[in-house]
N, C-alpha and C positions, 0 to 999 in steps of 0.2 A: 760723542761717536769717536771710537778708538782709530787712531790711524793706523798707517802698515805697521808691522811688526819688525823690528831689526834685531839681529842678534850680533852682539859685540865681541870680537875674539880679541883680547888684550891681555899680555902677563903682568904689565904693571897696573897693580891694583888701584892706586890713585887715578892714572891716565884712564883706566878703564871707566870707573865712576864718573870720573868727568865728562868723558863721552857720552855715557848713560844719560845723565843729568842735561847736557845740550840737546841731545835727541829727544828726550822726553818734553824739555821746554819749547822745542820746535812743534811739538804735536805727534810725534811717533810713540810707538808702545815698544819698550825694552824690558821683556820679562827676564832675559837671561844675560850672564856675562861667562864665556868660557876662558880659560887660561891657557890651555894647551892644544895643540893640533888634535889629539885623538879626541879631547873633551868637546872641541868645535864638531868634529863631524858626529859624534853620538848625540849632541844636544840640537844639531840640524836636523837629523833624521827625526828627532823626537817633536820639536816645535813646528818645523817646516816654516820657517820664517820667509817674508816677502824679501828682504835683502840680507846679507851676511856682510858685515863690517869686519875686515880681517886684516890684522896686524902680519906683515911679512916675516919680522924676525922674531918667531917665538921660541922660549927656551923647551929643550927637550929633543927628544929624536924626531918629531915631527914639526918641521916649521909651516908657517901660514900658506905658501905656495902648494905643498903637497898636502895638506888639508883641504885647500880649496880644490886640487885636482880630485881628492877623494868624494868630496861633496859633488861636485860636477857628475862623476860616474853614477852615484847613486839617484840624485834628483835634479830637477831643473830649478835650481836657486841662483839669483846672481849673486855675484861675490865683488866687492869694492874693497882694494887693498888699501891698508893705510900703512905708511912707511915713512922713516926719516932718511931712508937710504935710496939713493937714486942711480946707482952702478949700473952699466950696461948688462952685465953677467946677471944680476939679480933680475932686473926688468925682463930679458931675454927668458929665463926659467919661468918668470910670472906668466908672460905672454901666452906660452904654451895652455895655460889653464882658461884662456879666453876670458879675462875678467871683466867686468861691466864699468872700470874707473879706477882711478888711482888717486889717493888723496896723500900730500906730502905733508909730515909734521914740521913744524907747527900750523896749524890751520885755524880759519875762522869758522864761526857757525854758517854762515852763508855759504862758505866753500862745502862745508859737511853736507847742508843740506841740499844744495846743487848737484852734488855727488850722487846722494840717494835718490833725489827725483829723477836726474838722469838715468840711473841704473833701472828704477821702475818704470820709467816710460819705454826705455828701451827693451825689457823684458817683455812687457805687454806688447810692443809693436812687434817683436820677435815671434812671438807667440801666434798674433795675429797672422804674421806673413807666412808661417809654417802651415797654419790652417788655411789659409787663403792658397798656398801652393798645393797642398793636398786636395783641396777641394777642386780647384781648376784642372790639375793633372788626372783626377778623377773622372772631371766633365770630358776632358779631351781624350781621354782613353775610352771613354764610353761611347764616343760619337761614331756614328755610321759613317760619317763623311772622312775622307782622309785627311789627315793634317802632317804637312811636310815642312822641315825647316832646313835651309841649306845657308852656308856661310858664304862669304865675299867672294870665294875661289869655287862656289859652287858643288862644295863637299856637303854631303848629307851629315847632320847634326842630330837630327831627331824625326822619327817617322812614327805615328800612332798605329796600334793594331789594324786599324780598319785599311790604312794605306798599305801596309806589309801584306795583307790579305789581298790586295787589288794586284800587287804585282808578285806575289807569292814567294816572297822573302821574310826571314825573322829579322828584327831589329838589328840586332849585333851585326847582320850579314850589310844592310842597309848602309849602316853608319860608317861603314870602310869604304863607301862606294862614292863616286862623283857623278853628277848629272848627266855627264857626257857619256856614261856606262848604260845610261836608262833612256835617252832621249836622242834621236836624230837632231844633226846641227841646225837646220832650219827650225824645227821646233823649238831648241833651246833659244836662237834669236827671237823667237815669237814670244817666249816667256819674258826674255830681256827688256824688249819692247814694252810690254805691258807693265814690268816692274817700274820701268822709267815713266811711265803714265802716271803710275800711283804715287810715285815720288813728286810729280807735279800737282798732285791733289784730285786727280782724275780716277774714276772707279771703272772697273770692267773686269770681264774674263778673257781667257784665251783657250782654244781648243788644241790641243797638243798630242802627239803619240807618246807612249811610254811601254817599253819592253817588258813583257811578263816572263819571268825565269830566263831572262835573256834572249827570247826568242820571239814569241807571239805579240805582236804591236797591238795596243788597245788604244782606244780613244779615251781621253781623259779632258775634262774640264778644270782649268786652274783659275783661282782667284789669288794672284801673288800680291803681297803687301811688303813693302820694305820694311825690314827690322833693323831699328837704329837703337844705339845706347843714349845715356840720358845728355850726353854733349851732341846729339844730332849727326854722329857719324853712321855711315851706311855699315852695317854688321852682316847683311845677308837677306834671305826673302824667307816670309812665313806664307804658305800656300794653303788653302782648303782646295781639296782636290775631289771632284766626282768622276765615277767611271761612267762614262758616256755609252760604252760599249753594251750596257744592261739598263736603258733607257726604260724598259718597262718598270725597273724597281726603283726609279728615279723618285717619282713621285711618292710614294709609300716611305723613301728614306726621308724626304722634306717633310711630309706630314709626321713623321715620328719625332724629327729634329724639333718642329714647331711644338709638339705636344711636350718633349721636355723643357723647353724654356718656357712656356706657358705653366707648367708644373712648378717649376722653381718659381716664378713671380706670384703664382697664386697660393702658394705655401711659405712665402717669406712673411715674417714678422712685420718689416717695414711695409709702407705703402709705396708700392710701385705704379707710375701712372705715365701717359703721353699726354701731349696738348698740342694743337695746331697753332699756328701764329695768331689765330684769332683768339684764343684761349678758351677754346672748347674742347673739354676731356674727350679724348679717343678711346683711352684704355685706363682702368685703374682697377687694382687688384682688390680681391675680395676682403682683404685686411682694413680696408677703408671703413668697414662697418664697426669694427671694433674701435677703430680710431675715432671716429666722428660719428657713429650712429646713423648715418646713412649708407643704403646698400651701394653697390657699384652701379646698378642701374638707376638709381635715383640721381647719383653724382652726375650722371650725363645730360641731366636735365636742369642742374643748377647753375647759376650764375656764380662767378667768382666772389661776388660780394658775400653771397650765401653761407660761405666757408671759410673767408679770409676777413680780417680785419683791414680797415680802409688803407692804414700805413703798410701793412705785408703786401696789401694788392699793388700799391703802388711800386714797392721794392721788387714784386715779381713782374710786373710790367716792365721796368727797367731792365731788369737781368735777361729777361727773355728778349726784348728788342736788341740788347749787345750780341747775345748769342746768335741770333738770326741773321744779323747784319756783320758777322765777322767771317772772314774766309775760311775754307776748310780747315778742320782740325781746331775749334775754338776750345780752349781749356773748360773743364767743367767749372761751375761756379757753386759756390756753398753760401748759403742764406739761413738767417734765423728768423721764421715767420711766425706768426700768431695765427693759428687755425681756430675756428669756432664750430664747436660741436653741435648736435642738433637740438640739445638742452640749454643752448646759449651761453655754456661755459667755454672759457678760451683754454687753448692746448699749445704751449712752446714748442716750437719743432724746428729740427735741422733738417734743411733740403739741399740735396744735392741735384743740381741742373744739367744736362748735357745734350747738346744740340743732335740730333739726328740728321744727317745728311742725304740727299738724293743722289741721283747718279752724275748729277752736275756739280757735285760737292758744295750745293747750297743747302742751308739747313731748311728741313721742311717741316719739322716739328721738334718738340722738347720731351726727353726724357726725365722723369723727377722722380726721386726717391726720398721719402719723407719718414722721418724718425722722431718720435715723441720724446722730447728731452727734459719732461716735467721732473722726473727723479735727480736728473743732473743739477737744474735750477733749485729743488729743495735741498741738495747737499751744499750748494753755493750759500744758499741763505742760512742754513745752520751754521756753516762755518763763520760767514760774519756775524750771526748773532753770538756765536761762541766767544768770539774775540772781545766784541762788547761786552760781553757778560763778566769776561777774566778782567778787563779793564775797570769795571764799575766795582767787581768784588774787592780789588786792591784799592781802590780811592773811598770805599765806604768800609773798610775795615777798622774795627775800634782799636785794634792793634797799630802802633806807629810802625808802618814799614819805609827802610830805606836801603840804597844800594851805593855803596861808596867803592871810587876807583882806588888804585894802588897809590894816590897821593892824599886819599882822605876826601876827595872833593865829591859830593853828591851827583849820582846821575839820576837818581829816581827817590822822590820823597813824598809821600802820600798825605791826604789831608790829615789823618789823625795824627802824623809824626808832627806836622807842623804847629797842630793845636796843642798836644803835650809839651812840646820844647816853647812854645811862645816866643816871647821877644828874645829868649836866651839862645835860640838856635844857632845864631852865627858864632858866638861864642864857644859854643859846644862843637861846632864842627871844626872850628878853628883848631880845638884843641886835637882834635884827629888828625888835622895836617900839619901838625906841629913836627919839627924834626928830632924832639926830644919829648919826654914824658910818658906817663903810662899810658895815654890813649894811642900814640904812636907804636907802643910795644906791643899792645893788645891787638892792634890792626895790622901790625907785622906777623904776628902769629897767626891771625885768621887768613891772611894772604897766602900764609905758608902752609896751610891745610888744616888747621886745627879749630876746632868748633869749641868758643869759650862764652863764657857769662860773667858779668860783673855788674855793681852798681854804679851809677853815675848820678851828678848832681847838677841843676842848671838853674839860675835865676828865673823864675817864670815871670809872666805879664804882671801879675799882682806884687811883683818884688821879692815874694819870699821864696826860700829854696825850696825845691822839689827834688825828690828820689825817684830814681828810676832804675829797674833792672833792664840790662841790655844782653841781648844773646846775638853774637857774631858768627856767621857761617860762611865759609868759603864758597865761591861760587865762580863760573866764567861768563863773561859777557863779550860777545864780539870777537871771543877768541882770546880775550885778555882776562887776567884774575882780577876779580873783584870780592867783595865783601857784603853779604845781604844781613841788616841790621833788623831786629825784632824789638820793639821798646814798649815796657810795660810800666805804669806808674805804680810806685809802692807807698802804703800807707805808712802813718808813725810807727806803729807796730811791727811792720814787716821791714822797714829800712834800718839800715845799719851795717858797719863792718864792710871793708873793700872798696870803698867809695874812690872813684876817679879823681 
């Protein structure tokens, strides 16, 4: 299974290949390396990678910051800057391109992986957020009910098309107005009292008068809700507004609104359901038939044990009890439950539970959204199996494989290497750790980036001297230079010359 695609932009060849090897060692796909800003823009357009790892200080007329800006103009690809420079002026220029992170040289593999994974996660989250914002704005814009947002000083900051139509203004006119220009003072006080009740967790509506085109007073019904930031600070009020002067249209509007929400639920891929405190299903979307094989009508007559494993039922009961007993505004709960299909097979699922409160701010039922996570579980299992497979391949290889640090000490030694070198392994390794001699010289050359091969002797278990061909390849491990060694035993005819 190929991991995310990363494009490396680095004008130092050895550094670029090192980063490429480290990324591929982690599990990413690195098909291309660009060495100039212009090449980075061109290859990004061609490859469309998941992440661009961009060195800020590139040679040539276009540095990494300008290249990142051009990539951002042309496509939605996250860029992570790699730099050995942290001057404020450089970072100030870089911030304009809105990068997804920075890595300061030198760095370790875990820092590299963390930067890439954070960029991937943030990019996915931003895409979902943007899509969610577009979806909710489209929903709010299409509602026949008026939606009104005012700040803490009661200045209008948003009004949907329905509210604008109710009062005969354009949105750009309303957002320059204060509620005091639309409502008599006594009606403003009534709305403030209802907002205060909402802050205390109580629900309700208030009937107020609002002026249409600055003249005609119309009767409006508001449902003001406090608007708070993540810190719980009061920012203003969001209100749903109904024009009560046109009562004859109210029921039709309500039916249309309910129809839209039901249409959303009944066409969702996830299973949307409601359940009362006695665990009786009161609504389930038609998608349940694809999910479990039972129709929505059949689900209403099933017991929870008919479609949940015993342990999952216990988890659901515990979560519902906490939600129903929590004061108004309990946070949604996320569970992983095992559902049982009609044919008896199990479906691993992620379930989001939300309490639905009545007018007394008491949880009267539970809203659930259930998603099949079988594919995610399979992906996790494939990753685990791949890791185990690679470990098994290394340890069962017929060639000797070892990894040495800069001091010549082994950090990895597979079974074949132990078997080939036998009792002479310690002597052989000491020769690489020595401060003088051919072994140290060859190790230093490999640490400096040279790949080389040579013959080496060692006294084997049987007491006879055995000859080996050794290939040393430079590599990095945990951000530090290491050497990968591959050992082949040579026969009598093959052995000779160049022994260590």
